[in-house]
N, C-alpha and C positions, 0 to 999 in steps of 0.2 A: 251622312248620318252621324248623330253625336255619340261619342264612345262613353261607356259607363266606366266607372273606378276600376272595376275588375280588369277590363280590356287594357287599361293605361298600366296598371300594374304589371301586367302580363308582359306589355312591350318593354317595360324597364327591367324586368327579370331577364327577359330573353337578350337585351342589349349586353347586360353584364355577363351572362352565360357566354357570349361570343367573345368579348373582350377581356375575361377574367385574367388570364396570364400577363397580358401587357398593360392591363390597366392597375393591376395589383403594385403595391409600393411597400418597399421596406424601410422607408423613412419619409417623413413629411414635416413640412415647415411648422415650427411650433411643438413639436415632439419634447424636445428638451424642457421647454417652459412647462409643459403640462405633467410630464414626468417629474419634474422638480416639485410642482405643487402636490402631487401625489406622495413623494417621498416625505414631504413636510407633513401632511395632514393625516395619512393613512396609519392605521393601527392594527395590531394582530386580530385576525377575525373579520376585517372588512373585506368586502365583495366589489366587484366592477362589473358593469355591463356595457359592452360597446356595441352600439347600433351601427349597422353598416361596417363590420369589422374586417371585411375583405380577407386578406391572407393571415389576419392575426396577430400581425406585427407588434402593434401597440400594447394588446393585452399580454403577449409574451412578454414584454419588456416590463410591463406593470407588474406582472407575476414575479419576475426575476429580480427586480430592482427595487421593489417597494415592499411594505408591512402587509399588502393585501393577499389574502389566502386563496381567494377563489375569484375565478374570472369566467364571465359568459360572453361569447360572441355570437352576434344576431346578424344574419345577412340574408338579402332576398335570393341570392344566387348560390345553387349548389356547388357550381364550378368554382366560384370564390371560396367556400368553405372547404373544399378538397384540398386548397393549397396551404391550409393550415397544418403546423406541426401538431403532433399528439404529445401533449404534456400532462403530467397530473395536475388535478384541481382546475382544468380548463374545460368548459362545456360549450357546445355548439349548437345553433338552432337556426334553421331555416324558416324565416318568416318575414313578413312586410313590416317596416316601421311604423305603419298605420294601424297594425294589429299586434301589439306586443303581448306575448303569450306568458306574462308573468303578473303576480299579484301585486297589489299596491304596496309601496314600502318595501320592496325586497332588496335593495341595493344600496351600499354607502355611497358609491359613485355611480353616475351614468355618463357615457362619454360617447359623442360622436364627431366625426371629422369630415367636413366637406361632403356631407350626405343630403343635406336638407334640400339642396337646388335639383336634386334627382327626384324629389316628390312632386309630382306634376298632376295638374287637372286638366280638363278639356280646354279651360282658359287661364289666362294668368291670374285673375282673380281668385278662382276656385284652387288654383296652385298655391296661393297664399293661404287660403283657408286650409288646406290639406297640412301644410307645413306647420301651421299653428296646432293643428290636431297632434302632430308627431312630438312638438315641444311639450305640449299638455301631458302626453302618455309618458314622456321623458321624465317630467316632474312626478308624476303619479307613481311610478315604478322605483322613485329614489326615497330613501328613508327621511323622515323629518329633519333631521339634522345632518342629512347628508349633502352631496355636492353634485352638482351638473358640470362637467368639464367639457366644454364645446368648442369646436372651430368651424366655422362656416365662411364661405365667399361670399360677398354681398356686392351689389351694383349701386353706383352713388344715386341713381334716380330711378323713378318708375318708368320714365320714358325708354331710358335706356334698356331696362329689364323687359318691359313689353316688347320693344323692337327685337331683342335677342330671342325671347320666347317664341314670338310667331315667325320670325325668319327661320329658325331652326326646325319648327313645326312644318313649315312648307319644304325646306331644303332637305331634310332628312329623308323625304320620302320620294325624292326626284333624282334623276341622273345627274343632277347639278351638284349632289352632295359632296362627291368625290373631289370634283373641280374646286368647290369652295373649302374643301378640308374639313368637312363635317362628317362624322361617323355616322354609319346608317343606324337610324332608329334613336339617335341621340336627341333628347329634348331636356331642356333644363329651365329652371325658373328660378332665378336669383331675386332674394330679398333685397331691399335696401337696408342699411345698417338701422334705420330708426323702426322698419318694420320688424326686423329681427329682434331687437331689444324690446319691442312693444309686445311681441308674442311672448317672451321670455316673462315679463312683468305680469301680464295678463294671466299667465299659468300660474302665478304665485310664487315665482323665484325673486330672490334679491340679489341684484348685481355686486360681486366682491371686487372682481378686478377684470380689466379689458387690455388686451394687448391688441394693436392695429398695425397690420404692414400693408403695404401696397404692391400689387401686381398688375399685370394685363393678361387676360385668359388667351393663351396662343391660338386656341382652335377658332378664335373669331378673327384673327388677322385678315384672313383672305376675304372674309365678308366685308372689310373696310369699317368693321365696327370695332373701335378702340376706347371703350369708356374705362374710367379708373375701376379698379375692382380691389376690394378690401378683403382681406382675410382677417377675421376676428378671432382670437384665441381667448376663451372666457372661462374663468372660474365662477360658477353661479351656484348660490347656495338655495336649495329647495327648503322653504323656510314654514310656511302655515303658521305665521304669527312669530316666528323666531327670526331674529335679524342680527347679523354680526358684521362690523366694518360698514364701509360705504363704497361709493363708486370711486375707483382709483383709475384714471385716465393716465396711461404712460404713454 
């Protein structure tokens, strides 16, 4: 029986409710790069939305180390949100990235980090469509001259991404999951770099800067699937006809 979007969102939320403490991180690759960009670009009165904020580490640092005055953290998991420190001018919201409860053009900066591959549909194709909806929503809630600051892990080919998606979809619901090193209920759908950047351009954003690093996702080692995995740290300008700079591949 085909699962609807609501059931898939519930599975994702339940996964993060179970693993909140162990999954939550106090630092991620690319944080210093992104915080450096925020220190350079942010002005007094600016705001930041972090989609999939986890324990709030990134928004806490943005509030403390940049000119940003208000930060908003959104996560699908209540357990994740409970790990957040309570600090002034920090606001938390439990919601799905597919249903952002904010008005258009609300934030100077919109950020997410390695969140998009957790937005899944019944098939890999529908997962890509869902990811594009999240990108479009991220653009929509960002001010016209604001910035998207994004990090996402991508897989080099669609074949690899399909193999990972369907292997995890099968294994995560069987006794083989533990043997294969797959967390119960974990299903991910990686975009290729081209798909990710195409989704950003289609949403009306202009790419200002890209940083690329290479890694191999450890949870796939026991599946004998070791595709190259790219982590893209991007500063993307939400434009609507406004453009600054160009593509800078570093």
